[in-house]
DRENPA-3360 file (N, C-alpha, C; in nm, 2 decimals, always signed):
BEGIN
1 = MSCGNNNS = +16.01/+7.48/+9.43/+15.91/+7.57/+9.41/+15.93/+7.69/+9.50 ~ +15.92/+7.81/+9.44/+15.94/+7.94/+9.51/+15.81/+8.00/+9.56 ~ +15.81/+8.06/+9.67/+15.69/+8.13/+9.72/+15.66/+8.25/+9.63 ~ +15.76/+8.31/+9.57/+15.75/+8.42/+9.48/+15.65/+8.40/+9.37 ~ +15.65/+8.28/+9.31/+15.56/+8.25/+9.21/+15.41/+8.26/+9.25 ~ +15.39/+8.21/+9.37/+15.25/+8.22/+9.43/+15.21/+8.36/+9.45 ~ +15.30/+8.45/+9.49/+15.26/+8.59/+9.51/+15.22/+8.65/+9.38 ~ +15.29/+8.63/+9.28/+15.26/+8.68/+9.15/+15.12/+8.64/+9.10;
9 = HDIESNEA = +15.10/+8.51/+9.12/+14.97/+8.45/+9.08/+14.86/+8.51/+9.17 ~ +14.88/+8.53/+9.30/+14.78/+8.59/+9.39/+14.75/+8.73/+9.35 ~ +14.85/+8.81/+9.31/+14.83/+8.95/+9.27/+14.74/+8.95/+9.15 ~ +14.78/+8.87/+9.05/+14.70/+8.87/+8.92/+14.56/+8.82/+8.95 ~ +14.54/+8.73/+9.04/+14.41/+8.68/+9.08/+14.33/+8.79/+9.15 ~ +14.39/+8.86/+9.24/+14.32/+8.97/+9.31/+14.28/+9.08/+9.22 ~ +14.37/+9.11/+9.12/+14.34/+9.22/+9.02/+14.22/+9.18/+8.93 ~ +14.22/+9.05/+8.89/+14.11/+9.00/+8.81/+13.98/+9.00/+8.89;
17 = NSEKEKLA = +13.99/+8.96/+9.01/+13.87/+8.96/+9.10/+13.82/+9.10/+9.12 ~ +13.92/+9.20/+9.14/+13.88/+9.34/+9.17/+13.81/+9.39/+9.04 ~ +13.85/+9.36/+8.92/+13.79/+9.41/+8.80/+13.65/+9.35/+8.79 ~ +13.64/+9.22/+8.83/+13.51/+9.15/+8.83/+13.41/+9.22/+8.92 ~ +13.46/+9.26/+9.04/+13.37/+9.33/+9.14/+13.34/+9.47/+9.09 ~ +13.43/+9.54/+9.03/+13.40/+9.67/+8.98/+13.29/+9.66/+8.87 ~ +13.30/+9.56/+8.78/+13.20/+9.55/+8.68/+13.07/+9.51/+8.74 ~ +13.06/+9.43/+8.84/+12.94/+9.40/+8.90/+12.87/+9.52/+8.97;
25 = IRTVIENE = +12.96/+9.60/+9.03/+12.91/+9.73/+9.09/+12.86/+9.82/+8.99 ~ +12.93/+9.85/+8.88/+12.89/+9.93/+8.77/+12.76/+9.89/+8.71 ~ +12.74/+9.76/+8.70/+12.62/+9.70/+8.65/+12.50/+9.74/+8.74 ~ +12.51/+9.73/+8.87/+12.41/+9.76/+8.96/+12.37/+9.91/+8.94 ~ +12.47/+10.00/+8.94/+12.45/+10.14/+8.93/+12.38/+10.17/+8.79 ~ +12.42/+10.11/+8.68/+12.36/+10.13/+8.56/+12.22/+10.08/+8.56 ~ +12.19/+9.96/+8.62/+12.06/+9.91/+8.62/+11.97/+10.00/+8.70 ~ +12.02/+10.05/+8.81/+11.94/+10.14/+8.90/+11.89/+10.26/+8.81;
33 = TESFFGRD = +11.98/+10.33/+8.74/+11.95/+10.44/+8.66/+11.85/+10.41/+8.55 ~ +11.88/+10.30/+8.48/+11.79/+10.26/+8.37/+11.65/+10.22/+8.42 ~ +11.64/+10.15/+8.53/+11.51/+10.11/+8.58/+11.43/+10.23/+8.64 ~ +11.50/+10.32/+8.70/+11.43/+10.44/+8.75/+11.37/+10.52/+8.63 ~ +11.45/+10.55/+8.53/+11.40/+10.63/+8.42/+11.30/+10.54/+8.33 ~ +11.32/+10.41/+8.34/+11.22/+10.32/+8.27/+11.09/+10.30/+8.35 ~ +11.09/+10.35/+8.47/+10.98/+10.34/+8.56/+10.94/+10.19/+8.59 ~ +11.05/+10.11/+8.61/+11.03/+9.97/+8.64/+11.06/+9.96/+8.79;
41 = YEAWKANY = +10.96/+9.97/+8.87/+10.97/+9.98/+9.02/+11.04/+9.86/+9.07 ~ +11.00/+9.74/+9.04/+11.06/+9.62/+9.09/+11.21/+9.61/+9.06 ~ +11.25/+9.64/+8.93/+11.39/+9.63/+8.90/+11.47/+9.74/+8.97 ~ +11.41/+9.86/+8.98/+11.47/+9.97/+9.06/+11.50/+9.93/+9.20 ~ +11.40/+9.88/+9.27/+11.41/+9.84/+9.41/+11.51/+9.73/+9.43 ~ +11.53/+9.64/+9.34/+11.62/+9.53/+9.35/+11.77/+9.57/+9.36 ~ +11.80/+9.70/+9.33/+11.94/+9.74/+9.33/+11.98/+9.80/+9.47 ~ +11.88/+9.81/+9.56/+11.91/+9.88/+9.69/+11.92/+9.78/+9.80;
49 = AQTDYAFQ = +12.00/+9.82/+9.90/+12.00/+9.76/+10.03/+11.88/+9.81/+10.10 ~ +11.79/+9.72/+10.13/+11.67/+9.76/+10.20/+11.68/+9.76/+10.35 ~ +11.77/+9.85/+10.40/+11.81/+9.85/+10.54/+11.76/+9.99/+10.60 ~ +11.77/+9.99/+10.73/+11.74/+10.11/+10.80/+11.85/+10.22/+10.79 ~ +11.97/+10.18/+10.74/+12.08/+10.27/+10.73/+12.10/+10.32/+10.58 ~ +12.02/+10.27/+10.49/+12.03/+10.32/+10.35/+12.00/+10.47/+10.35 ~ +12.06/+10.54/+10.25/+12.06/+10.68/+10.25/+12.06/+10.74/+10.11 ~ +11.98/+10.84/+10.08/+11.99/+10.91/+9.95/+11.99/+11.06/+9.98;
57 = AWSNNDGT = +12.07/+11.14/+9.91/+12.06/+11.28/+9.92/+12.10/+11.34/+9.78 ~ +12.04/+11.45/+9.74/+12.08/+11.52/+9.62/+12.04/+11.66/+9.63 ~ +12.11/+11.74/+9.55/+12.08/+11.89/+9.54/+11.97/+11.91/+9.44 ~ +11.90/+12.02/+9.46/+11.79/+12.06/+9.37/+11.83/+12.19/+9.30 ~ +11.76/+12.21/+9.19/+11.80/+12.33/+9.11/+11.76/+12.46/+9.17 ~ +11.69/+12.46/+9.28/+11.66/+12.59/+9.35/+11.75/+12.61/+9.47 ~ +11.86/+12.53/+9.48/+11.95/+12.55/+9.59/+11.92/+12.47/+9.72 ~ +11.81/+12.40/+9.72/+11.77/+12.31/+9.83/+11.83/+12.17/+9.81;
65 = FDSNVGWE = +11.80/+12.08/+9.90/+11.84/+11.94/+9.88/+11.72/+11.86/+9.94 ~ +11.72/+11.73/+9.89/+11.63/+11.63/+9.95/+11.71/+11.52/+10.00 ~ +11.66/+11.45/+10.10/+11.73/+11.33/+10.15/+11.63/+11.24/+10.21 ~ +11.67/+11.11/+10.22/+11.59/+11.01/+10.28/+11.68/+10.92/+10.36 ~ +11.64/+10.88/+10.48/+11.72/+10.79/+10.56/+11.64/+10.67/+10.59 ~ +11.70/+10.55/+10.55/+11.63/+10.42/+10.57/+11.55/+10.38/+10.45 ~ +11.54/+10.25/+10.43/+11.47/+10.20/+10.31/+11.33/+10.24/+10.31 ~ +11.26/+10.24/+10.42/+11.12/+10.28/+10.43/+11.10/+10.42/+10.37;
73 = DINKQIGK = +11.18/+10.51/+10.41/+11.16/+10.65/+10.35/+11.20/+10.66/+10.20 ~ +11.31/+10.59/+10.17/+11.35/+10.59/+10.03/+11.24/+10.53/+9.94 ~ +11.19/+10.42/+9.98/+11.09/+10.35/+9.91/+10.96/+10.43/+9.90 ~ +10.92/+10.49/+10.01/+10.80/+10.57/+10.01/+10.81/+10.69/+9.91 ~ +10.92/+10.76/+9.92/+10.93/+10.88/+9.83/+10.96/+10.84/+9.68 ~ +11.05/+10.76/+9.66/+11.09/+10.72/+9.52/+10.98/+10.63/+9.46 ~ +10.93/+10.53/+9.54/+10.83/+10.45/+9.49/+10.70/+10.53/+9.45 ~ +10.67/+10.63/+9.53/+10.56/+10.71/+9.50/+10.58/+10.79/+9.37;
81 = YIEDNPEP = +10.71/+10.84/+9.36/+10.74/+10.92/+9.24/+10.72/+10.83/+9.11 ~ +10.77/+10.71/+9.12/+10.76/+10.62/+9.00/+10.61/+10.59/+8.98 ~ +10.53/+10.57/+9.08/+10.39/+10.54/+9.07/+10.32/+10.66/+9.01 ~ +10.35/+10.78/+9.05/+10.29/+10.91/+9.01/+10.34/+10.95/+8.87 ~ +10.45/+10.90/+8.82/+10.51/+10.93/+8.69/+10.54/+10.81/+8.62 ~ +10.43/+10.73/+8.57/+10.46/+10.60/+8.52/+10.52/+10.59/+8.38 ~ +10.51/+10.70/+8.30/+10.56/+10.70/+8.17/+10.71/+10.70/+8.17 ~ +10.77/+10.60/+8.10/+10.91/+10.59/+8.09/+10.98/+10.69/+8.01;
89 = LSSHPIVE = +10.96/+10.82/+8.05/+11.02/+10.93/+7.97/+11.14/+10.99/+8.06 ~ +11.26/+10.97/+8.01/+11.37/+11.02/+8.09/+11.39/+11.16/+8.07 ~ +11.41/+11.23/+8.18/+11.45/+11.37/+8.18/+11.60/+11.38/+8.13 ~ +11.67/+11.27/+8.14/+11.82/+11.27/+8.11/+11.84/+11.14/+8.03 ~ +11.81/+11.14/+7.89/+11.82/+11.02/+7.82/+11.97/+10.97/+7.80 ~ +12.06/+11.06/+7.82/+12.20/+11.01/+7.82/+12.27/+11.04/+7.95 ~ +12.32/+10.94/+8.01/+12.40/+10.96/+8.14/+12.54/+10.90/+8.12 ~ +12.64/+10.98/+8.13/+12.78/+10.94/+8.11/+12.85/+10.95/+8.24;
97 = RKNMKYKF = +12.92/+10.85/+8.28/+13.00/+10.85/+8.40/+13.15/+10.84/+8.36 ~ +13.23/+10.93/+8.42/+13.37/+10.93/+8.39/+13.45/+10.95/+8.52 ~ +13.57/+10.91/+8.52/+13.66/+10.92/+8.63/+13.61/+10.85/+8.76 ~ +13.57/+10.72/+8.74/+13.52/+10.64/+8.85/+13.64/+10.60/+8.94 ~ +13.63/+10.63/+9.06/+13.73/+10.59/+9.16/+13.66/+10.49/+9.26 ~ +13.73/+10.38/+9.29/+13.68/+10.28/+9.38/+13.77/+10.26/+9.50 ~ +13.71/+10.24/+9.62/+13.79/+10.20/+9.74/+13.71/+10.09/+9.80 ~ +13.77/+9.97/+9.81/+13.71/+9.86/+9.87/+13.75/+9.85/+10.02;
105 = YGDNVAYL = +13.66/+9.82/+10.10/+13.68/+9.80/+10.25/+13.64/+9.65/+10.27 ~ +13.74/+9.57/+10.26/+13.72/+9.43/+10.27/+13.65/+9.37/+10.15 ~ +13.58/+9.26/+10.16/+13.52/+9.20/+10.04/+13.37/+9.24/+10.02 ~ +13.31/+9.32/+10.12/+13.17/+9.34/+10.11/+13.13/+9.49/+10.11 ~ +13.22/+9.58/+10.11/+13.19/+9.72/+10.11/+13.28/+9.79/+10.01 ~ +13.22/+9.88/+9.93/+13.29/+9.96/+9.84/+13.24/+10.11/+9.84 ~ +13.33/+10.20/+9.83/+13.30/+10.34/+9.82/+13.34/+10.38/+9.67 ~ +13.25/+10.46/+9.61/+13.28/+10.51/+9.47/+13.25/+10.66/+9.46;
113 = TWDQFNSD = +13.32/+10.72/+9.37/+13.29/+10.86/+9.34/+13.33/+10.88/+9.19 ~ +13.25/+10.97/+9.12/+13.28/+10.99/+8.98/+13.21/+11.12/+8.94 ~ +13.25/+11.16/+8.82/+13.19/+11.27/+8.75/+13.08/+11.21/+8.66 ~ +12.96/+11.27/+8.67/+12.85/+11.23/+8.59/+12.80/+11.34/+8.50 ~ +12.76/+11.31/+8.38/+12.71/+11.41/+8.29/+12.57/+11.36/+8.24 ~ +12.47/+11.45/+8.26/+12.33/+11.41/+8.25/+12.27/+11.50/+8.14 ~ +12.23/+11.44/+8.03/+12.18/+11.52/+7.91/+12.05/+11.58/+7.94 ~ +12.02/+11.69/+7.87/+11.88/+11.74/+7.86/+11.80/+11.65/+7.77;
121 = QDEKNFHH = +11.67/+11.67/+7.76/+11.59/+11.58/+7.68/+11.62/+11.58/+7.53 ~ +11.67/+11.70/+7.49/+11.71/+11.71/+7.35/+11.85/+11.66/+7.32 ~ +11.92/+11.62/+7.42/+12.06/+11.57/+7.42/+12.16/+11.67/+7.36 ~ +12.13/+11.80/+7.38/+12.22/+11.90/+7.33/+12.31/+11.96/+7.43 ~ +12.27/+11.95/+7.56/+12.35/+12.00/+7.67/+12.35/+11.90/+7.78 ~ +12.45/+11.91/+7.87/+12.46/+11.82/+7.98/+12.48/+11.91/+8.11 ~ +12.43/+11.85/+8.22/+12.46/+11.90/+8.35/+12.56/+11.81/+8.41 ~ +12.65/+11.87/+8.49/+12.75/+11.79/+8.55/+12.71/+11.76/+8.70;
129 = SKEVRLME = +12.74/+11.65/+8.75/+12.71/+11.62/+8.89/+12.83/+11.54/+8.94 ~ +12.86/+11.56/+9.07/+12.96/+11.47/+9.14/+12.87/+11.37/+9.21 ~ +12.91/+11.24/+9.20/+12.83/+11.14/+9.25/+12.91/+11.05/+9.35 ~ +12.85/+11.01/+9.45/+12.91/+10.92/+9.55/+12.81/+10.80/+9.58 ~ +12.87/+10.68/+9.58/+12.79/+10.56/+9.62/+12.87/+10.48/+9.72 ~ +12.79/+10.43/+9.82/+12.84/+10.33/+9.91/+12.77/+10.20/+9.87 ~ +12.84/+10.10/+9.85/+12.79/+9.97/+9.80/+12.82/+9.87/+9.91 ~ +12.72/+9.78/+9.93/+12.74/+9.67/+10.02/+12.70/+9.53/+9.95;
137 = KIEGKWKI = +12.78/+9.43/+9.97/+12.75/+9.30/+9.92/+12.66/+9.23/+10.02 ~ +12.54/+9.20/+9.98/+12.44/+9.14/+10.07/+12.40/+9.01/+10.00 ~ +12.42/+8.90/+10.07/+12.39/+8.77/+10.02/+12.45/+8.75/+9.88 ~ +12.58/+8.79/+9.87/+12.65/+8.77/+9.75/+12.63/+8.87/+9.63 ~ +12.54/+8.97/+9.65/+12.51/+9.06/+9.54/+12.53/+9.21/+9.59 ~ +12.59/+9.29/+9.51/+12.62/+9.43/+9.54/+12.48/+9.50/+9.54 ~ +12.47/+9.59/+9.64/+12.35/+9.67/+9.66/+12.39/+9.81/+9.69 ~ +12.31/+9.91/+9.65/+12.34/+10.05/+9.68/+12.29/+10.08/+9.82;
145 = VCVSAFWD = +12.38/+10.13/+9.90/+12.34/+10.17/+10.04/+12.33/+10.32/+10.05 ~ +12.41/+10.39/+9.98/+12.41/+10.54/+9.99/+12.43/+10.60/+9.85 ~ +12.34/+10.70/+9.82/+12.35/+10.78/+9.70/+12.36/+10.92/+9.75 ~ +12.47/+10.99/+9.70/+12.48/+11.13/+9.72/+12.51/+11.19/+9.58 ~ +12.44/+11.29/+9.54/+12.45/+11.35/+9.41/+12.45/+11.50/+9.42 ~ +12.55/+11.57/+9.38/+12.57/+11.71/+9.38/+12.57/+11.77/+9.24 ~ +12.46/+11.83/+9.20/+12.45/+11.88/+9.06/+12.48/+12.02/+9.05 ~ +12.54/+12.06/+8.94/+12.56/+12.19/+8.90/+12.45/+12.22/+8.79;
153 = YKTLIPAD = +12.35/+12.29/+8.84/+12.23/+12.32/+8.75/+12.25/+12.44/+8.67 ~ +12.35/+12.52/+8.70/+12.37/+12.65/+8.64/+12.46/+12.64/+8.51 ~ +12.56/+12.56/+8.51/+12.65/+12.55/+8.40/+12.61/+12.44/+8.31 ~ +12.57/+12.48/+8.18/+12.54/+12.38/+8.08/+12.67/+12.34/+8.00 ~ +12.69/+12.22/+7.98/+12.80/+12.17/+7.90/+12.75/+12.13/+7.76 ~ +12.79/+12.20/+7.65/+12.74/+12.15/+7.52/+12.78/+12.01/+7.49 ~ +12.70/+11.94/+7.42/+12.72/+11.80/+7.39/+12.85/+11.78/+7.32 ~ +12.89/+11.87/+7.23/+13.01/+11.85/+7.15/+13.14/+11.87/+7.23;
161 = KLPMIQKI = +13.13/+11.93/+7.35/+13.24/+11.94/+7.44/+13.26/+11.82/+7.53 ~ +13.16/+11.74/+7.55/+13.17/+11.63/+7.64/+13.28/+11.53/+7.61 ~ +13.30/+11.49/+7.49/+13.41/+11.39/+7.46/+13.55/+11.44/+7.51 ~ +13.57/+11.57/+7.52/+13.70/+11.62/+7.56/+13.72/+11.62/+7.71 ~ +13.61/+11.61/+7.78/+13.62/+11.61/+7.93/+13.64/+11.47/+7.98 ~ +13.75/+11.45/+8.06/+13.77/+11.33/+8.12/+13.73/+11.33/+8.27 ~ +13.76/+11.45/+8.33/+13.72/+11.47/+8.47/+13.72/+11.61/+8.50 ~ +13.65/+11.65/+8.60/+13.64/+11.79/+8.64/+13.68/+11.79/+8.79;
169 = ANESRGKN = +13.79/+11.86/+8.82/+13.84/+11.86/+8.95/+13.84/+12.01/+9.00 ~ +13.86/+12.02/+9.13/+13.87/+12.16/+9.19/+13.76/+12.25/+9.15 ~ +13.64/+12.20/+9.17/+13.52/+12.27/+9.15/+13.52/+12.41/+9.22 ~ +13.48/+12.51/+9.15/+13.48/+12.64/+9.21/+13.35/+12.71/+9.17 ~ +13.24/+12.67/+9.23/+13.11/+12.73/+9.20/+13.08/+12.74/+9.05 ~ +13.12/+12.63/+8.98/+13.09/+12.62/+8.84/+13.18/+12.71/+8.75 ~ +13.27/+12.79/+8.80/+13.36/+12.87/+8.72/+13.47/+12.79/+8.66 ~ +13.51/+12.82/+8.54/+13.61/+12.75/+8.47/+13.59/+12.60/+8.45;
177 = KI = +13.46/+12.56/+8.44/+13.43/+12.42/+8.43/+13.48/+12.36/+8.30 ~ +13.47/+12.43/+8.19/+13.52/+12.37/+8.06/+13.60/+12.47/+7.99;
% end
């Protein structure tokens, strides 16, 4: 019996496990988005690492940003938002993620980045955002630790152009986006 055969099997096993972990992470990210827009507070909350080092930050359409550090602050702000806006009406009924990149740090931490396209309510135009997540496996389940979202609010992408876009690189203040 050769050691080489075991290495080939180990590589295949690691690749299969990696795909399984990526699917589990994507599922958490999709569940978080769906439960937020569906105004399902308990389901939304279940996707997060409820730690003092959890973090969220995003850009606003007026050029400012919002951020929260620690689960207590995230829960207070987003929990209140869900409570104050109970109707499950999504401002972005279609959310498409493309060009997802993963970097695993051991078995329990993963860094992700991707291009996200967020439709308007009429589903005619999309806003582009660059997204970052840091995920941590806690008690065997992937949880969101960090959300960073950088939106281009100025450049609208017509829905019919979206299928042609696979990724947007080398951002330059929204110029030459499509």
